[in-house]
Structure formats: structure tokens, C-alpha cells
PDB file of N, CA, C and O in Angstrom:
ATOM      1  N   MET A   1       4.840  57.992 -32.283  1.00  0.00           N
ATOM      2  CA  MET A   1       3.894  59.020 -32.692  1.00  0.00           C
ATOM      3  C   MET A   1       3.724  59.035 -34.214  1.00  0.00           C
ATOM      4  O   MET A   1       4.688  58.894 -34.966  1.00  0.00           O
ATOM      5  N   MET A   2       2.495  59.207 -34.636  1.00  0.00           N
ATOM      6  CA  MET A   2       2.237  59.338 -36.068  1.00  0.00           C
ATOM      7  C   MET A   2       2.637  60.741 -36.517  1.00  0.00           C
ATOM      8  O   MET A   2       2.656  61.673 -35.714  1.00  0.00           O
ATOM      9  N   ASN A   3       2.952  60.884 -37.788  1.00  0.00           N
ATOM     10  CA  ASN A   3       3.432  62.168 -38.291  1.00  0.00           C
ATOM     11  C   ASN A   3       2.369  63.261 -38.205  1.00  0.00           C
ATOM     12  O   ASN A   3       2.692  64.422 -37.956  1.00  0.00           O
ATOM     13  N   HIS A   4       1.109  62.897 -38.407  1.00  0.00           N
ATOM     14  CA  HIS A   4       0.085  63.933 -38.453  1.00  0.00           C
ATOM     15  C   HIS A   4      -0.354  64.384 -37.065  1.00  0.00           C
ATOM     16  O   HIS A   4      -1.196  65.273 -36.943  1.00  0.00           O
ATOM     17  N   THR A   5       0.202  63.786 -36.023  1.00  0.00           N
ATOM     18  CA  THR A   5      -0.142  64.212 -34.665  1.00  0.00           C
ATOM     19  C   THR A   5       1.080  64.795 -33.972  1.00  0.00           C
ATOM     20  O   THR A   5       1.178  64.757 -32.746  1.00  0.00           O
ATOM     21  N   ASP A   6       2.017  65.340 -34.758  1.00  0.00           N
ATOM     22  CA  ASP A   6       3.255  65.840 -34.162  1.00  0.00           C
ATOM     23  C   ASP A   6       3.073  67.207 -33.510  1.00  0.00           C
ATOM     24  O   ASP A   6       3.972  67.673 -32.810  1.00  0.00           O
ATOM     25  N   GLY A   7       1.943  67.853 -33.719  1.00  0.00           N
ATOM     26  CA  GLY A   7       1.731  69.189 -33.172  1.00  0.00           C
ATOM     27  C   GLY A   7       1.176  69.162 -31.768  1.00  0.00           C
ATOM     28  O   GLY A   7       1.922  68.987 -30.806  1.00  0.00           O
ATOM     29  N   TRP A   8      -0.140  69.335 -31.639  1.00  0.00           N
ATOM     30  CA  TRP A   8      -0.748  69.453 -30.307  1.00  0.00           C
ATOM     31  C   TRP A   8      -0.754  68.136 -29.546  1.00  0.00           C
ATOM     32  O   TRP A   8      -0.753  68.139 -28.315  1.00  0.00           O
ATOM     33  N   MET A   9      -0.760  67.002 -30.258  1.00  0.00           N
ATOM     34  CA  MET A   9      -0.784  65.715 -29.556  1.00  0.00           C
ATOM     35  C   MET A   9       0.503  65.478 -28.781  1.00  0.00           C
ATOM     36  O   MET A   9       0.457  64.996 -27.649  1.00  0.00           O
ATOM     37  N   SER A  10       1.658  65.809 -29.369  1.00  0.00           N
ATOM     38  CA  SER A  10       2.917  65.629 -28.652  1.00  0.00           C
ATOM     39  C   SER A  10       2.982  66.593 -27.461  1.00  0.00           C
ATOM     40  O   SER A  10       3.518  66.252 -26.406  1.00  0.00           O
ATOM     41  N   GLY A  11       2.426  67.807 -27.643  1.00  0.00           N
ATOM     42  CA  GLY A  11       2.362  68.746 -26.533  1.00  0.00           C
ATOM     43  C   GLY A  11       1.450  68.222 -25.436  1.00  0.00           C
ATOM     44  O   GLY A  11       1.733  68.390 -24.249  1.00  0.00           O
ATOM     45  N   TRP A  12       0.343  67.581 -25.840  1.00  0.00           N
ATOM     46  CA  TRP A  12      -0.593  66.981 -24.894  1.00  0.00           C
ATOM     47  C   TRP A  12       0.113  65.911 -24.065  1.00  0.00           C
ATOM     48  O   TRP A  12       0.000  65.894 -22.840  1.00  0.00           O
ATOM     49  N   MET A  13       0.848  65.009 -24.743  1.00  0.00           N
ATOM     50  CA  MET A  13       1.492  63.894 -24.051  1.00  0.00           C
ATOM     51  C   MET A  13       2.665  64.374 -23.199  1.00  0.00           C
ATOM     52  O   MET A  13       2.948  63.795 -22.150  1.00  0.00           O
ATOM     53  N   GLY A  14       3.352  65.436 -23.648  1.00  0.00           N
ATOM     54  CA  GLY A  14       4.547  65.874 -22.946  1.00  0.00           C
ATOM     55  C   GLY A  14       4.328  67.076 -22.055  1.00  0.00           C
ATOM     56  O   GLY A  14       5.277  67.577 -21.454  1.00  0.00           O
ATOM     57  N   GLY A  15       3.074  67.558 -21.955  1.00  0.00           N
ATOM     58  CA  GLY A  15       2.814  68.774 -21.201  1.00  0.00           C
ATOM     59  C   GLY A  15       2.285  68.521 -19.808  1.00  0.00           C
ATOM     60  O   GLY A  15       1.649  69.399 -19.227  1.00  0.00           O
ATOM     61  N   GLY A  16       2.528  67.355 -19.259  1.00  0.00           N
ATOM     62  CA  GLY A  16       2.066  67.057 -17.917  1.00  0.00           C
ATOM     63  C   GLY A  16       0.567  66.836 -17.848  1.00  0.00           C
ATOM     64  O   GLY A  16      -0.006  66.844 -16.759  1.00  0.00           O
ATOM     65  N   GLY A  17      -0.082  66.638 -18.991  1.00  0.00           N
ATOM     66  CA  GLY A  17      -1.521  66.381 -19.018  1.00  0.00           C
ATOM     67  C   GLY A  17      -2.360  67.635 -18.876  1.00  0.00           C
ATOM     68  O   GLY A  17      -3.577  67.549 -18.718  1.00  0.00           O
ATOM     69  N   TRP A  18      -1.717  68.824 -18.932  1.00  0.00           N
ATOM     70  CA  TRP A  18      -2.493  70.052 -18.757  1.00  0.00           C
ATOM     71  C   TRP A  18      -3.499  70.259 -19.872  1.00  0.00           C
ATOM     72  O   TRP A  18      -4.605  70.740 -19.626  1.00  0.00           O
ATOM     73  N   MET A  19      -3.127  69.898 -21.111  1.00  0.00           N
ATOM     74  CA  MET A  19      -4.082  70.026 -22.214  1.00  0.00           C
ATOM     75  C   MET A  19      -5.287  69.129 -21.980  1.00  0.00           C
ATOM     76  O   MET A  19      -6.417  69.500 -22.298  1.00  0.00           O
ATOM     77  N   LEU A  20      -5.044  67.948 -21.425  1.00  0.00           N
ATOM     78  CA  LEU A  20      -6.153  67.040 -21.117  1.00  0.00           C
ATOM     79  C   LEU A  20      -7.050  67.648 -20.049  1.00  0.00           C
ATOM     80  O   LEU A  20      -8.275  67.582 -20.150  1.00  0.00           O
ATOM     81  N   VAL A  21      -6.444  68.239 -19.032  1.00  0.00           N
ATOM     82  CA  VAL A  21      -7.223  68.867 -17.954  1.00  0.00           C
ATOM     83  C   VAL A  21      -8.104  69.981 -18.514  1.00  0.00           C
ATOM     84  O   VAL A  21      -9.297  70.044 -18.220  1.00  0.00           O
ATOM     85  N   TRP A  22      -7.497  70.872 -19.336  1.00  0.00           N
ATOM     86  CA  TRP A  22      -8.270  71.983 -19.896  1.00  0.00           C
ATOM     87  C   TRP A  22      -9.345  71.492 -20.857  1.00  0.00           C
ATOM     88  O   TRP A  22     -10.421  72.084 -20.938  1.00  0.00           O
ATOM     89  N   THR A  23      -9.058  70.398 -21.596  1.00  0.00           N
ATOM     90  CA  THR A  23     -10.067  69.843 -22.500  1.00  0.00           C
ATOM     91  C   THR A  23     -11.262  69.322 -21.708  1.00  0.00           C
ATOM     92  O   THR A  23     -12.412  69.560 -22.078  1.00  0.00           O
ATOM     93  N   VAL A  24     -10.983  68.604 -20.608  1.00  0.00           N
ATOM     94  CA  VAL A  24     -12.070  68.084 -19.768  1.00  0.00           C
ATOM     95  C   VAL A  24     -12.889  69.232 -19.185  1.00  0.00           C
ATOM     96  O   VAL A  24     -14.118  69.171 -19.169  1.00  0.00           O
ATOM     97  N   ILE A  25     -12.214  70.280 -18.704  1.00  0.00           N
ATOM     98  CA  ILE A  25     -12.924  71.437 -18.142  1.00  0.00           C
ATOM     99  C   ILE A  25     -13.808  72.086 -19.207  1.00  0.00           C
ATOM    100  O   ILE A  25     -14.960  72.428 -18.939  1.00  0.00           O
ATOM    101  N   ALA A  26     -13.266  72.255 -20.414  1.00  0.00           N
ATOM    102  CA  ALA A  26     -14.027  72.874 -21.492  1.00  0.00           C
ATOM    103  C   ALA A  26     -15.262  72.044 -21.840  1.00  0.00           C
ATOM    104  O   ALA A  26     -16.342  72.594 -22.058  1.00  0.00           O
ATOM    105  N   VAL A  27     -15.102  70.717 -21.890  1.00  0.00           N
ATOM    106  CA  VAL A  27     -16.235  69.840 -22.198  1.00  0.00           C
ATOM    107  C   VAL A  27     -17.301  69.955 -21.115  1.00  0.00           C
ATOM    108  O   VAL A  27     -18.492  70.021 -21.420  1.00  0.00           O
ATOM    109  N   LEU A  28     -16.880  69.979 -19.853  1.00  0.00           N
ATOM    110  CA  LEU A  28     -17.842  70.104 -18.758  1.00  0.00           C
ATOM    111  C   LEU A  28     -18.609  71.425 -18.845  1.00  0.00           C
ATOM    112  O   LEU A  28     -19.820  71.459 -18.627  1.00  0.00           O
ATOM    113  N   VAL A  29     -17.902  72.510 -19.165  1.00  0.00           N
ATOM    114  CA  VAL A  29     -18.557  73.818 -19.291  1.00  0.00           C
ATOM    115  C   VAL A  29     -19.586  73.794 -20.415  1.00  0.00           C
ATOM    116  O   VAL A  29     -20.696  74.303 -20.257  1.00  0.00           O
ATOM    117  N   VAL A  30     -19.218  73.203 -21.549  1.00  0.00           N
ATOM    118  CA  VAL A  30     -20.145  73.129 -22.683  1.00  0.00           C
ATOM    119  C   VAL A  30     -21.372  72.307 -22.311  1.00  0.00           C
ATOM    120  O   VAL A  30     -22.494  72.684 -22.651  1.00  0.00           O
ATOM    121  N   VAL A  31     -21.173  71.194 -21.619  1.00  0.00           N
ATOM    122  CA  VAL A  31     -22.300  70.347 -21.218  1.00  0.00           C
ATOM    123  C   VAL A  31     -23.213  71.105 -20.255  1.00  0.00           C
ATOM    124  O   VAL A  31     -24.436  71.049 -20.385  1.00  0.00           O
ATOM    125  N   LEU A  32     -22.628  71.807 -19.299  1.00  0.00           N
ATOM    126  CA  LEU A  32     -23.438  72.574 -18.357  1.00  0.00           C
ATOM    127  C   LEU A  32     -24.243  73.655 -19.078  1.00  0.00           C
ATOM    128  O   LEU A  32     -25.423  73.850 -18.785  1.00  0.00           O
ATOM    129  N   LEU A  33     -23.613  74.354 -20.015  1.00  0.00           N
ATOM    130  CA  LEU A  33     -24.329  75.379 -20.783  1.00  0.00           C
ATOM    131  C   LEU A  33     -25.467  74.754 -21.575  1.00  0.00           C
ATOM    132  O   LEU A  33     -26.556  75.323 -21.646  1.00  0.00           O
ATOM    133  N   ALA A  34     -25.229  73.595 -22.169  1.00  0.00           N
ATOM    134  CA  ALA A  34     -26.268  72.930 -22.943  1.00  0.00           C
ATOM    135  C   ALA A  34     -27.452  72.561 -22.052  1.00  0.00           C
ATOM    136  O   ALA A  34     -28.606  72.722 -22.448  1.00  0.00           O
ATOM    137  N   VAL A  35     -27.162  72.066 -20.850  1.00  0.00           N
ATOM    138  CA  VAL A  35     -28.243  71.700 -19.919  1.00  0.00           C
ATOM    139  C   VAL A  35     -29.058  72.942 -19.526  1.00  0.00           C
ATOM    140  O   VAL A  35     -30.288  72.898 -19.487  1.00  0.00           O
ATOM    141  N   VAL A  36     -28.368  74.036 -19.238  1.00  0.00           N
ATOM    142  CA  VAL A  36     -29.076  75.265 -18.855  1.00  0.00           C
ATOM    143  C   VAL A  36     -29.941  75.759 -20.011  1.00  0.00           C
ATOM    144  O   VAL A  36     -31.090  76.141 -19.793  1.00  0.00           O
ATOM    145  N   ILE A  37     -29.415  75.759 -21.231  1.00  0.00           N
ATOM    146  CA  ILE A  37     -30.176  76.221 -22.389  1.00  0.00           C
ATOM    147  C   ILE A  37     -31.388  75.335 -22.617  1.00  0.00           C
ATOM    148  O   ILE A  37     -32.472  75.845 -22.900  1.00  0.00           O
ATOM    149  N   ILE A  38     -31.235  74.022 -22.502  1.00  0.00           N
ATOM    150  CA  ILE A  38     -32.353  73.096 -22.693  1.00  0.00           C
ATOM    151  C   ILE A  38     -33.429  73.357 -21.648  1.00  0.00           C
ATOM    152  O   ILE A  38     -34.619  73.372 -21.960  1.00  0.00           O
ATOM    153  N   LYS A  39     -33.000  73.562 -20.404  1.00  0.00           N
ATOM    154  CA  LYS A  39     -33.986  73.837 -19.344  1.00  0.00           C
ATOM    155  C   LYS A  39     -34.729  75.136 -19.619  1.00  0.00           C
ATOM    156  O   LYS A  39     -35.938  75.212 -19.400  1.00  0.00           O
ATOM    157  N   LEU A  40     -34.022  76.162 -20.098  1.00  0.00           N
ATOM    158  CA  LEU A  40     -34.669  77.453 -20.381  1.00  0.00           C
ATOM    159  C   LEU A  40     -35.694  77.311 -21.502  1.00  0.00           C
ATOM    160  O   LEU A  40     -36.773  77.901 -21.448  1.00  0.00           O
ATOM    161  N   PHE A  41     -35.342  76.513 -22.528  1.00  0.00           N
ATOM    162  CA  PHE A  41     -36.259  76.357 -23.665  1.00  0.00           C
ATOM    163  C   PHE A  41     -37.472  75.490 -23.312  1.00  0.00           C
ATOM    164  O   PHE A  41     -38.526  75.613 -23.935  1.00  0.00           O
ATOM    165  N   LYS A  42     -37.322  74.612 -22.311  1.00  0.00           N
ATOM    166  CA  LYS A  42     -38.442  73.739 -21.942  1.00  0.00           C
ATOM    167  C   LYS A  42     -39.471  74.465 -21.094  1.00  0.00           C
ATOM    168  O   LYS A  42     -40.591  73.980 -20.934  1.00  0.00           O
ATOM    169  N   LYS A  43     -39.103  75.638 -20.540  1.00  0.00           N
ATOM    170  CA  LYS A  43     -40.057  76.365 -19.691  1.00  0.00           C
ATOM    171  C   LYS A  43     -41.172  76.989 -20.524  1.00  0.00           C
ATOM    172  O   LYS A  43     -42.063  77.637 -19.975  1.00  0.00           O
TER     173      LYS A  43
END
């Protein structure tokens, strides 16, 4: 591990991948919101 990634990155790698799961969920939510907003503005 690099020194500058000793915080959340080590937790990510050692936390059973839960941070990765929540990151993926958050990205999906943001993408869905963006699609809905784009559709609303195109009407």
C-alpha cells in the first residue's frame, strides 16, 4: 500500500468490499438521477 492511501483505501480493501458496494450503488443512483433530470429538461 502507498502511504497516501492508508486511510479509506485500506478500509476498502479490508472491509469485505462493502465500500466498493456502496460506491457502486451511489454511482448508479447518481446516473439514474441524471437520466431523469435530462428527460425532464428535454420535455
